[in-house]
N, C-alpha and C positions, 0 to 999 in steps of 0.2 A: 499133500493133503493140506485142503484151503481153510476145513474149521475146524475144530477142536471141542466137544463140550465137556468142561471138566464141572464135578459135580461135590461138591463138598470142602471144606477148608473156610474161615470167615473172610481171609484174604489171601490171596495170592502172592506177592510182591515179586522179586523180582523173577520170579518162575515166569510169569508174562512173557516179560521179555524175552529172557532166553526161551521158552516155547518159539515166538515170533522167530529169534535168531535160526530159528534149526526148519524152518521153513510153514506158521502157521498159517497163513495170514489174518486170521479170526480165531479168537476167543472166546468164546461164549460161557462163563462161571455164575453155576448155581450154587450158594452156599451152603442145604440144604436142612439149615437150621429149624425153617417151617414146619410147619402138617403137614400144609397143603403144596409141597415139594412133591409128595408122591404121585400126585394126581395130575403133573405139570406133565407132557408129552415131550418127545424129544422133536427137535425142529429137525424137518426134512433136508435143507443143507448140510447139514453137520457129516461131515465123513468119518468123526471116530469121540470113542466118551471114552473120559478119565477118568474114574472112581476113584477119590484121594479115602483112602477105607480107614486111615485113624482119624476121616472127620464124620463120617456120617454113620446111622445104626442102621443094623442088618435090614429092616423092613425097605428103609428104601435103597439099599445099595442091591436087595433080589429084585425089586420094583426096575427100577432102571434097568437093572441086567437084563428084566423082562421084554420090556421094549425094546430094547436095543434089539432083544432076539426076533421080535416078532414086523422088524422095522428093518432086519439085514444089514444092520451098523453093526462093527467093531468096538468091545468092550475090552477096557485094559484097567486095571487096578494097581493104585501107586498107594507109596506110603507120603507126604506132604518134606517130601527132601528130591535135592536136585540130581541124587543118585538113580536111586528107583525112578521118577521120573525119566532121567535117561533109560535105563536099561528098558525100561517100556515103548522107548524113540526107538531106540536098537531095534527092539523089535519089530515095529511101523518101518522098517527101513531108513528109519533118521541118525544121522550121526549129529550130537551138538558140538 
């Protein structure tokens, strides 16, 4: 997979580096803090979506899930810990 949209968390820190080492060439991060994030659309070139469940509100998670489904994009949910994200990557067929 070439690109990943990460929704949630103020800062990704070293997670970005680890995702790049896992094979993602582009990582787009939306922190989800602002109210208008619900209105943002998913870019067409994104291959998958990862929602950090401990940093987004329920409404934003629901809207992102609906938009991903309408665009036929895979969506995954994880906590902001590398072990949780790594489990999602394994579902994607990636091994970090």
